[in-house]
C-alpha positions as CSV (number, residue, x, y, z in Angstrom):
1,M,0.0,0.0,0.0
2,P,1.5,3.4,-1.0
3,I,2.5,5.8,1.9
4,T,0.2,8.5,0.5
5,S,-2.9,6.3,1.4
6,Y,-2.3,7.2,5.1
7,A,-2.2,10.9,4.6
8,H,-5.9,11.3,5.6
9,L,-5.3,9.7,9.0
10,P,-4.5,12.1,11.9
11,R,-1.3,11.8,13.8
12,G,-1.4,9.0,16.4
13,H,-3.7,6.9,14.2
14,R,-1.3,6.1,11.5
15,P,0.3,2.6,11.5
16,E,3.9,2.0,12.6
17,A,6.4,1.6,9.8
18,F,9.8,-0.1,9.8
19,C,12.8,0.2,7.4
20,P,13.3,-3.0,5.4
21,V,17.1,-2.5,5.5
22,C,17.9,-1.9,9.2
23,L,14.5,-3.0,10.6
24,E,14.2,0.1,12.8
25,R,11.1,2.2,13.1
26,V,10.7,5.1,10.7
27,F,8.4,8.1,10.7
28,L,5.8,8.9,8.1
29,H,6.1,12.4,6.7
30,L,2.8,13.2,5.0
31,G,2.8,17.0,4.8
32,T,1.7,19.4,2.0
33,R,5.1,21.0,1.1
34,M,7.3,18.0,0.4
35,R,6.8,14.6,-1.3
36,H,5.4,12.1,1.1
37,H,8.3,10.0,2.5
38,Y,9.6,7.9,5.4
39,A,12.4,9.2,7.7
40,H,14.8,7.5,10.0
41,R,15.8,8.9,13.4
42,P,18.8,11.3,13.1
43,E,21.2,8.9,14.8
44,A,20.2,5.9,12.6
45,E,23.1,3.9,11.2
46,C,21.4,2.7,8.0
47,A,22.5,2.7,4.4
48,A,19.1,4.1,3.4
49,A,19.1,6.9,6.1
50,R,21.1,9.7,4.6
51,G,23.5,10.8,1.8
52,E,27.2,11.3,2.0
53,G,29.8,13.8,0.9
54,A,32.0,13.6,-2.2
55,L,35.2,13.1,-0.2
56,H,33.7,10.2,1.8
57,L,32.3,8.5,-1.2
58,S,35.5,8.9,-3.3
59,A,37.6,7.5,-0.5
60,K,35.3,4.5,-0.1
61,I,35.3,3.8,-3.8
62,H,39.0,4.0,-4.0
63,I,39.6,1.6,-1.1
64,A,37.1,-0.9,-2.5
65,E,38.8,-0.8,-5.9
66,R,42.3,-1.0,-4.4
67,L,41.4,-4.1,-2.4
68,A,39.0,-5.7,-4.9
69,D,41.4,-8.4,-6.0
70,G,41.7,-9.9,-2.5
71,G,44.9,-10.2,-0.5
72,K,46.6,-11.3,2.7
73,G,47.2,-8.6,5.3
74,L,47.2,-4.8,5.2
75,T,50.1,-2.5,6.2
76,L,48.9,0.2,8.6
77,R,50.4,3.4,10.0
78,P,48.6,4.7,13.1
79,V,47.8,8.5,13.2
80,C,48.6,10.3,16.4
81,A,45.4,10.8,18.4
82,R,46.9,14.0,20.0
83,V,44.9,15.6,22.9
84,P,42.1,18.2,22.8
85,E,44.1,20.7,24.9
86,D,47.0,20.8,22.3
87,R,46.3,23.6,19.8
88,S,49.7,23.5,18.1
89,T,50.0,22.7,14.4
90,D,53.4,20.9,14.7
91,R,53.6,17.6,12.8
92,C,54.0,14.5,14.9
93,P,56.8,12.0,14.1
94,P,55.6,9.0,12.0
95,A,54.3,6.0,13.9
96,P,55.8,2.5,13.5
97,L,54.2,0.4,10.9
98,D,51.6,-2.2,11.9
99,R,50.3,-5.3,10.1
100,W,46.7,-6.3,10.1
101,E,46.7,-10.1,9.3
102,V,43.4,-10.4,7.5
103,E,42.8,-12.5,4.4
104,W,39.9,-11.7,2.0
105,D,38.8,-12.6,-1.5
106,E,35.8,-10.2,-1.8
107,V,35.0,-6.6,-1.0
108,R,31.6,-5.1,-0.5
109,M,30.6,-1.4,-0.1
110,E,27.8,-0.4,2.2
111,S,27.6,-3.8,3.8
112,T,24.6,-3.7,6.1
113,F,23.7,-5.5,9.3
114,P,20.6,-4.7,11.4
115,S,21.3,-1.2,12.9
116,L,24.9,-1.3,11.5
117,R,26.4,-0.2,8.2
118,A,30.0,-0.7,7.2
119,D,31.6,1.5,4.6
120,V,33.8,-1.3,3.2
121,M,33.5,-4.9,4.2
122,L,36.2,-7.6,3.6
123,L,34.9,-11.2,3.1
124,R,36.5,-14.6,2.9
125,D,34.4,-17.4,1.3
126,G,31.3,-15.2,1.8
127,V,32.0,-14.6,5.5
128,E,32.7,-11.2,6.9
129,V,36.3,-11.0,8.3
130,G,36.9,-7.3,8.7
131,A,35.5,-3.8,8.2
132,I,36.9,-0.5,7.1
133,E,35.3,2.7,8.2
134,I,36.0,6.0,6.4
135,Y,36.3,9.2,8.5
136,A,35.3,12.4,6.8
137,H,33.1,14.3,9.3
138,H,31.8,11.7,11.8
139,T,34.1,9.3,13.6
140,V,33.1,5.8,14.8
141,D,31.5,6.3,18.2
142,A,31.5,4.0,21.2
143,E,28.0,2.7,20.3
144,K,29.0,1.5,16.9
145,A,32.3,0.1,18.2
146,E,30.3,-1.9,20.7
147,K,28.1,-3.3,17.9
148,Y,31.2,-4.5,16.0
149,R,32.5,-6.1,19.2
150,R,29.2,-8.0,19.7
151,L,29.5,-9.3,16.2
152,G,33.1,-10.4,16.8
153,L,34.2,-8.4,13.7
154,P,37.6,-6.5,13.7
155,W,37.6,-3.1,12.1
156,I,39.7,-0.1,11.4
157,E,38.9,3.6,10.7
158,V,40.9,5.5,8.1
159,P,40.8,9.2,7.4
160,A,39.4,10.1,4.0
161,R,42.2,12.6,3.5
162,G,44.6,9.7,4.1
163,V,43.1,7.9,1.1
164,I,42.3,10.8,-1.3
165,S,44.9,13.6,-1.5
166,E,44.0,17.3,-1.6
167,A,44.2,17.1,-5.4
168,G,41.6,14.3,-5.5
169,I,44.2,11.6,-6.4
170,G,43.9,8.3,-4.7
171,R,46.8,6.9,-2.7
172,T,48.9,4.2,-4.4
173,A,48.8,0.6,-3.3
174,D,52.4,0.5,-2.1
175,K,51.7,3.1,0.7
176,P,50.4,2.0,4.1
177,L,46.9,3.0,5.1
178,A,46.7,5.7,7.7
179,V,44.6,4.5,10.7
180,L,42.7,6.6,13.3
181,Q,41.2,3.7,15.2
182,D,41.9,0.0,15.3
183,S,39.7,-2.4,17.2
184,R,42.7,-4.6,18.0
185,H,44.2,-1.7,20.0
186,P,41.6,-0.1,22.4
187,E,43.9,2.8,23.2
188,P,44.8,5.0,20.2
189,W,48.5,5.6,19.4
190,R,50.1,8.9,20.4
191,C,53.6,10.2,19.8
192,G,55.9,10.8,22.7
193,R,54.9,14.4,23.2
194,H,51.2,13.9,23.1
195,E,51.4,10.8,25.2
196,A,53.0,12.9,27.9
197,L,50.3,15.5,27.5
198,Y,47.6,12.8,27.7
199,V,49.0,11.3,30.9
200,G,49.1,14.8,32.4
201,M,45.5,15.4,31.4
202,L,44.4,12.2,33.1
203,E,46.3,13.2,36.2
204,H,44.6,16.6,36.1
205,E,41.2,14.9,35.8
206,R,42.0,12.8,38.9
207,S,43.6,15.5,41.1
208,G,43.0,18.9,39.5
209,V,40.5,21.8,40.0
210,H,37.3,21.5,37.9
211,R,33.9,23.2,37.4
212,M,30.9,21.1,38.5
213,A,28.1,23.5,37.4
214,G,27.5,27.1,36.7
215,R,24.9,29.8,36.1
216,V,24.8,33.3,34.6
217,V,24.1,36.1,37.0
218,H,23.1,39.8,36.4
219,I,24.0,42.2,39.2
220,Y,22.2,45.6,39.0
221,R,23.6,48.5,41.1
222,S,22.7,52.2,41.1
223,D,25.9,53.4,42.7
224,G,28.5,52.4,40.1
225,G,28.7,55.5,37.8
226,R,30.0,59.0,38.0
227,S,26.8,60.2,39.6
228,K,24.1,58.6,41.7
229,G,21.7,58.6,38.8
230,E,24.0,56.4,36.7
231,T,23.6,52.7,36.9
232,R,25.8,49.7,36.4
233,V,24.8,46.3,35.3
234,R,27.4,43.5,35.6
235,A,26.9,40.2,33.9
236,T,29.0,37.3,35.3
237,A,28.9,33.6,35.9
238,V,29.0,31.8,39.2
239,Y,30.5,28.3,39.2
240,M,30.4,25.4,41.6
241,M,34.1,24.4,41.8
242,E,35.7,21.2,43.0
243,R,39.1,20.0,43.8
244,R,39.8,16.3,43.3
245,E,42.3,14.0,45.0
246,G,42.9,10.6,43.5
247,G,39.7,10.9,41.5
248,E,37.6,11.7,44.6
249,L,36.0,15.0,45.6
250,A,38.1,16.6,48.3
251,E,36.9,20.3,48.4
252,A,34.1,22.4,46.9
253,W,33.4,26.1,46.8
254,L,31.6,28.9,44.8
255,E,33.6,31.2,42.5
256,R,32.7,34.3,40.4
257,D,33.9,34.3,36.9
258,D,34.7,38.0,36.6
259,T,36.7,38.5,39.8
260,E,37.7,34.8,40.3
261,G,36.9,35.5,44.0
262,R,35.2,32.9,46.2
263,I,31.7,33.2,47.5
264,G,31.1,31.9,51.0
265,F,33.3,29.3,52.5
266,P,34.9,26.2,51.0
267,M,33.7,22.8,52.3
268,R,35.4,19.5,52.5
269,T,33.3,16.5,51.6
270,R,33.4,13.3,49.5
271,D,29.7,13.5,48.5
272,R,29.0,15.6,45.4
273,D,25.2,15.7,46.0
274,D,25.8,17.1,49.5
275,A,28.3,19.6,48.0
276,R,25.8,20.8,45.4
277,R,23.1,21.3,47.9
278,A,25.3,23.2,50.3
279,L,26.7,25.4,47.6
280,H,23.2,26.1,46.3
281,A,22.3,27.3,49.8
282,Q,25.4,29.4,49.9
283,F,24.4,31.0,46.6
284,A,20.9,31.8,47.9
285,G,22.5,33.4,51.0
286,W,24.9,35.5,48.8
287,V,21.9,36.8,46.8
288,R,20.2,37.9,50.0
289,W,23.4,39.5,51.3
290,M,23.9,41.4,48.1
291,R,20.3,42.7,48.3
292,E,20.3,43.6,52.0
293,N,23.9,44.8,52.5
294,Q,25.0,46.1,49.1
295,G,21.7,47.5,47.8
296,A,22.2,45.4,44.6
297,T,19.6,43.4,42.7
298,V,20.7,39.9,41.6
299,D,18.9,38.2,38.8
300,S,19.6,34.6,37.7
301,P,16.4,33.0,36.5
302,M,17.9,29.6,35.6
303,R,19.1,26.4,37.2
304,W,22.6,25.2,37.6
305,A,23.9,24.0,34.2
306,P,26.9,21.9,33.0
307,P,29.9,24.1,32.4
308,R,30.2,23.2,28.7
309,T,26.7,24.7,28.1
310,L,27.9,28.1,29.3
311,E,30.8,28.3,26.9
312,G,30.4,31.6,25.0
313,W,27.6,32.8,27.2
314,K,29.0,36.4,27.0
315,K,28.2,36.6,23.3
316,S,24.9,34.7,23.6
317,T,21.5,36.4,23.3
318,S,19.9,33.8,25.5
319,F,20.5,35.8,28.7
320,P,18.9,39.2,28.1
321,Q,18.8,41.9,30.8
322,R,15.4,41.7,32.3
323,L,15.5,45.0,34.3
324,R,16.0,48.6,33.4
325,W,16.7,51.7,35.5
326,D,13.5,53.7,36.2
327,P,14.6,57.3,37.2
328,H,11.0,58.1,38.3
329,Q,11.0,55.3,40.8
330,G,14.7,55.5,41.6
331,S,15.0,51.7,41.2
332,F,15.2,49.0,38.6
333,A,12.0,48.0,36.9
334,A,11.0,45.1,34.8
335,V,11.1,45.4,31.0
336,P,7.5,45.2,29.6
337,N,6.4,41.7,28.6
338,L,9.8,40.2,29.3
339,P,10.2,39.4,33.0
340,A,7.3,37.0,33.1
341,S,9.2,34.4,31.3
342,S,12.7,33.8,32.7
343,W,15.6,32.6,30.5
344,P,14.2,29.6,28.7
345,R,15.5,26.2,29.8
346,V,14.5,22.5,29.8
347,P,13.1,21.5,33.2
348,R,14.6,18.8,35.3
349,S,13.2,17.1,38.4
350,D,16.2,17.7,40.7
351,P,17.2,21.4,41.0
352,Y,20.6,20.4,42.4
353,V,21.6,18.2,39.5
354,A,23.6,20.0,36.8
355,D,21.1,20.4,33.9
356,P,21.0,22.1,30.5
357,V,20.7,25.8,30.2
358,L,17.4,27.0,28.6
359,G,13.9,25.9,29.2
360,L,11.0,26.4,31.6
361,D,7.5,25.0,31.9
362,G,5.2,26.5,29.3
363,C,5.7,30.3,29.0
364,T,5.2,33.0,26.4
365,W,6.7,36.4,26.1
366,T,7.3,39.2,23.5
367,Q,10.7,40.6,22.6
368,L,10.5,44.3,21.8
369,H,12.7,46.0,19.1
370,P,12.4,49.8,18.6
371,G,11.1,50.6,15.2
372,K,10.6,46.9,14.3
373,P,7.7,44.4,14.7
374,P,7.9,42.5,18.0
375,V,9.1,38.9,18.1
376,M,6.9,36.5,20.0
377,H,8.3,33.5,21.9
378,A,6.7,30.4,23.4
379,V,8.3,27.5,25.2
380,A,6.6,24.1,25.9
381,G,8.6,21.1,27.1
382,A,11.7,20.8,24.9
383,V,10.3,23.0,22.0
384,W,11.0,26.7,21.7
385,G,9.0,28.6,19.0
386,T,9.3,32.1,17.7
387,L,7.0,34.2,15.5
388,R,7.8,37.5,13.7
389,V,4.9,39.4,12.0
390,Q,5.9,41.0,8.8
391,A,5.1,44.8,8.6
392,G,2.0,45.7,6.6
393,R,-0.8,43.6,5.2
394,T,-1.5,41.8,1.9
395,G,-4.1,43.0,-0.6
396,A,-6.6,40.6,1.0
397,G,-6.1,42.3,4.4
398,E,-4.0,39.4,5.7
399,E,-0.9,39.6,7.9
400,T,2.1,37.3,7.2
401,A,4.3,35.8,9.9
402,Y,7.5,33.8,9.9
403,L,7.7,31.0,12.5
404,S,10.8,29.0,13.6
405,A,11.1,26.1,16.0
406,C,14.0,24.8,18.0
407,V,14.3,21.5,19.9
408,H,16.6,21.0,22.9
409,D,18.7,17.8,22.7
410,G,19.9,17.9,26.3
411,E,22.9,20.2,25.6
412,R,21.7,23.0,23.3
413,W,18.9,24.2,21.1
414,R,18.9,22.9,17.6
415,T,16.9,24.7,14.8
416,C,14.4,22.5,13.0
417,D,15.0,21.8,9.4
418,G,13.2,24.0,6.8
419,A,12.7,27.0,9.1
420,P,11.3,29.6,8.9
421,Y,7.8,28.6,8.0
422,V,5.3,31.1,6.6
423,A,1.7,31.6,7.8
424,T,-1.0,34.2,7.0
425,L,-3.8,35.3,9.2
426,A,-6.6,37.8,8.6
427,P,-7.2,40.4,9.8
428,D,-7.6,40.1,13.7
429,P,-5.3,41.6,16.4
430,A,-2.0,40.3,17.4
431,Q,-3.5,38.2,20.2
432,D,-4.5,35.7,17.5
433,W,-0.8,35.3,16.6
434,V,0.0,34.6,20.2
435,Q,-2.7,31.9,20.4
436,L,-1.5,30.4,17.2
437,L,2.1,30.3,18.4
438,Q,1.2,28.8,21.8
439,E,-0.9,26.0,20.3
440,W,1.7,25.3,17.6
441,V,4.4,24.9,20.2
442,R,2.2,22.8,22.5
443,R,1.4,20.3,19.7
444,L,5.0,20.0,18.7
445,A,6.0,19.3,22.3
446,E,3.7,16.3,22.3
447,L,5.7,14.7,19.4
448,E,9.0,12.9,19.6
449,P,12.0,15.3,19.2
450,P,13.5,13.6,16.1
451,A,10.1,14.1,14.3
452,V,10.1,17.8,15.3
453,Q,13.8,18.3,14.3
454,D,13.0,17.1,10.8
455,G,10.8,20.1,10.2
456,Q,8.0,18.4,8.3
457,A,6.0,18.0,11.5
458,A,6.2,21.7,12.1
459,V,4.7,22.3,8.7
460,D,2.0,19.7,9.1
461,V,0.9,21.0,12.5
462,L,0.9,24.6,11.3
463,G,-1.2,23.6,8.3
464,A,-3.7,21.7,10.6
465,L,-4.0,24.8,12.8
466,R,-4.6,27.1,9.8
467,S,-7.3,24.8,8.6
468,G,-8.9,24.6,12.0
469,C,-8.1,21.0,12.8
């Protein structure tokens, strides 16, 4: 039965569908803008799931052609794995050659198992004896490596640039294959300098000073300028810090990012949960002290977040100033329409556990831009929608708006495919746009994140709302 025959069924009443290649569940995309089709989950490892780049494809074809006549053994040269902290561009000395004793008489491209696809497969008498993965943009992760281990199949990963030169010429057969990962050697090879750096990094992980969690803080003061009427707003981050000894927590404290000064008193404990709770209480006490003794207003409408999610927060627009100085009142006042919402974040059940920045239970607010149409925002669950009304009306008296949606993946917001989406509405006040945005986001939040990320669901739901469904 063709997929189009299910288009009349509402979501939730359509039958489940499964890919005939990987046997995993796929989603039915039956919208009005694109041809009806099936779609895998974004992380699916299936030959039918997605396309590939020219470099990856060229390297795969070259290796398959080079090995097509069969052989006994491959000569490999490991590539230094380096360390993330090393930013130098110095070349590493060549690694000693290694020999992969594998015998094959057949080569297959895109050899597929359930939930697993190998770029190049080596076979002996029709039996898989080894796999070669090509690295162009995505390396073999732990999940895929574990699938190979369960199959008992050895594999290597080679860089596409180690197979195809910058000029697009394939490497000759007399040269060894550069190898990034080798299933026979769980630990990747590193040159002497990078091995020393790696050992030092591991030691730092066990015994160094680290950030456990952090949050952005705005401090509003009225006594920071040349005159009393001037105001000062300081944006900083406060981090929960920890010092480890032998891999165990030894000491914890709060620290400001701008002054690198400590807040409160350090505490010695081995329990991270107790440390987080105590530091959270210290932070709340510091906020009260700033208000009562320093005359400062401290604003931080978010939960503690993993440090990596705060990288680049100073340049981010996700933490707007929610207060403005009101000279008539002689104090800070809330920006119209903004303070009701907080900085968006995905909710978690335990407020003391480091959780992603961004997200709050359903909220809606309007972002004002002088001289420009306002931007409306709505958050529901892990979906954040925005709507901007285009200035002016069409000949039919309709207003046009552009909508976008983002889905939070646990670490950051990701824009849905195909955004922005266009909608028209006639000719009622802007409150109808707010209702449309709220209902659109609410319905998207009920769907699975991969389906929302694809973008077709956003178009389908918007079309259903426009038609009154």
